N, C-alpha and C positions, 0 to 999 in steps of 0.2 A: 553157695559153698561157705562154710564157716572158717574164719581165719584163726588158726591155732598158733598163738605167739610162742608158747612154750615148745611146741613141736618144731616150729620153724627155727628157733634158736638152737635147739638140739641138733638139727640137721646141719646147720651152718658150722657149728662147733666141730662135729665129726668130720666134715669136709675139710676144714682148716687143719685139723690134726693129721689127716691123710696126706695133705700137701706138704706139711712141714716135718713129717716123720723122718728123722735122720738116716736110718739104715737103708731106706728105699731110694734116697736121692741119687739120681744119676745111674741107676741100674736098669731102668726100663728099656734102654737102647741095646744092651748087650745081647749078643747072639750066642746061644748055647753051642758049644763045640768050636765055633770060630773064635770065641773070646776067651777060652780057657787058658790059664797060665801053664806054661810048660817049658821044657828045656830049650825049645827053639825060639822062645820069645826074645825079641830085641829090647833091651832095657837101657834106660838112661834116667838121670835125675832131672834133667830138663832138656827136652828135645828142641833143636833149633835148625834153621836152614839158612844157607848162603845162596844168593842169586847173583851169579857173576855175569854182569851185563857186558863185560868185555868179550864173552863167548856167546851170549844170547843175543841174537839179532831180532827176535820177536817174530820170525817168519815160520818156524817149524812148529806151529801150535798143535798139530796132530800128535806130536811125540809127547806132549805134556798135558795140555788142556784136553785134547781129544780123548786120551787114554783115561785121565782122571774122571772125566764126565761119563765115559762109557762104563767103567767098572762101578761107579757110584750111582748109576741110574739118574743122572742129571738130565732133565728134559730139555729138548731143543724147541723152545717156544718162540715163534716169529715175532710176536709183539714185544717191542723193546722194553717197555715198562714192566713186563711180566717175566723177563728173562731170569733164569736161575744160574748163578755162577759160583763155582767153587774155586777155580782158577780163572783169571781174566787178565786183560791187558789195558793199560792206560798210558798216555803220553807222559813225558817227564814233568810238565807243569802240574798235572793232576796228581802224580805220584808223590812229588815233593813240593807242595805249594809254599812251604816255609823257606825254601832255598831261592837264591837269586836266579832269575831266568834271563838276565840281560846279556851276559857275555859267555854263555855256554856254547859249545861247538854245535854245528849243524847236525853232526852225527848223533849226538846225545839228544838234541832237541827233537829230532825226527824218529827217535827210537821208541818203541812201545815196551813198557816195563811189565814183567810178569808179576801179578799181584795175587794174594791169597790171605786167608785169616792169619794174623800175626802171632796168634797164640801167646798173647801178652803175659808177662809175669804178674802184672797187676791189671787184670782185664775188667774194664768198666762194664762190659756186657753182663758179666756174672753178677755184679752188684745191682744192676738194673732189673734183672729177671725176677719177677714176683713169685714164680713157682719153682725156681731152681732147675728149670729145664736146660739151662746152659750152666755148665759148671767146669771148674778146673780140676783135672785129676791130680791128686796129691803125689802120686808115685812118679810122674814124669812131666807134669806141667802142661799137658795137652788140654786145650779148651774144647769141651765136648758139647754136643746137643743131644738131649733126650726128647725125641719127637713125641713120645707118649705124654710127656708132661707139658709140652708147649701149648699155650692157649691162644697164640696168635696176637698177643698185645703189641708186639713189635717194639717194646721198650729197649730190648737189646740192640735193635737196629739203630734206634735213635742214640744210644749210648756209644756205639762203635764209631770211632773217628776215622776208620779206614774204609768204610763202605764194603766190608767183606762178608756181609750177610744178605741173603735173599729170602723173599717171602713168597709162598705159594698162593697166589691170588686165585688159582684154579687148580683142578686136579692135574698133577703133573704126568700121571701114568700114560694118558693117550699120546703124549709127546715124546715118549721114550721109544726109540727105534727097535732096540732089542734089550729086554730086561735081563739084568744079571741076577739070577736067583740067589746068589750068595750074599747080596747086600739088600737091605730093606728099601722098598720104595716109600715115598712120603705121601702125604695127603694134602688136600686143600686146607689152607689156614695155619700152616706151620712154617717156622723159619729153619733154614739150613745153611751150611757153610762147609769149608774144608775142615777135615778132622785129622790132618797129618797122616792119613792112611793107618789109623790105629788098628784097624782090623787086619792089616797086613803085618804090622809090627808084632802082633800077638802070635803070628805063625812064622816069625823069623824072616820076613820080607821087608825090603826098604819101600818107602813111598813110591807109588807107581810113576809119578812125574820124574823122580830122581832116577829110577831104574831105566826109563825109556829115553832120557835126554842123551842124544848121541854126541853132543858137544861137551858134556861134562860141566855144564853151567850151573847145575844144582848140586849142592853138597848138604847132606843131612847128618846130624850127629849130636852128641851130648855136650851142651854148653858148659856144664859143670865139671867136665872131665878135662883137665889141663893137657892131657896127652892125646886127645882126640884130634882127628883131621880138621874138624871145623874150627877148633880153637887155634890150631897151627895157622890156618888160612887167615883167620881174623887177626892173629898176632903179626903176620907178615904183610898184610895189605890194609891200606886205608879203607874204611867202610862207613856206611851210613845206615840209619834206620829211619823209618817213616815217622814223622812228627814226634821226635824224642822229647820235645819240650812239654808234652802232655803227661809224662811220667808213667806211661803204661808199660814201659820196658818190653818192646816187641822182641820176639824170638826169631824174626826174619831180618837178615842183613843183606845189604846190596854193595857190590863192588862195581865201580865204573871209572 
C-alpha cells in the first residue's frame, strides 16, 4: 500500500475542522421535540442548587438518587470501579477534605452527603476537553456533555476536582433495568454526569431530585436573581461550597 502524505494531511485537516467548527459544538446531544424552546421552559441566568443537610439524613436515596438514575438510564453495574454515578453520597471527610475534621459532631461525621456535578462557573473540565464534548451553556451556566463528541480520553475526569464524572468502561445498556425511551442511553467509552435535568427544564419541570425530595432538602433556582428563593436561603443561612480555594465557583451549596 502506497503512503500518500498529501492525502493523509488533507484528511487530518478536514477532521480537525469538523471537531472545532463553532456552530456544531454542543448540539449533538439535543433531542428534537424535548429540547425545543417554548413558553413552558424554565429559565435562569445561572442555575444553582442548595443541599440542606439539616433536613437530609442520607437515608432516603430512592427519592433522589433512585429517581435520577431511573429517568436518565444510569446503569446499575455491580463492579465498584465501573459504577456510573450522577448523584452519589460520600462522608463528610471526603466531601470537605479542606475543612477541619477534629472537632466536628458525631452526627455530621456519620452523615453521608449528597454529591453531584457542581456546574462550576469556571469549570476546569470544559478547559480540559480536547473535542468540546463537555461545554458550559451560555444561557444558564449548566455544564453539559455531548456524548457524540466524547472520545473517551477522560481528560475532563482528571480535571474535575469533585469526582463528579463517570466513565463507561463497558456497554451500560445491559445493566439498565428499564430503559426510559425519552432519554438517550450511552455507549462504552464515553463520560457522563449530572446535567441538572436540563431536559426537564426545557419543558417546565424542576430537576427530578428536587421534585421527589419529600423533606425539602434540595432547593433549585437562579443564582443571579436576587429575588429568587435560593438567593434568600443563601442570604439567611451560613453555607459552604466544596473546595472553594480552587476558584471553580461551584453552583452547589451546602447548609449544615
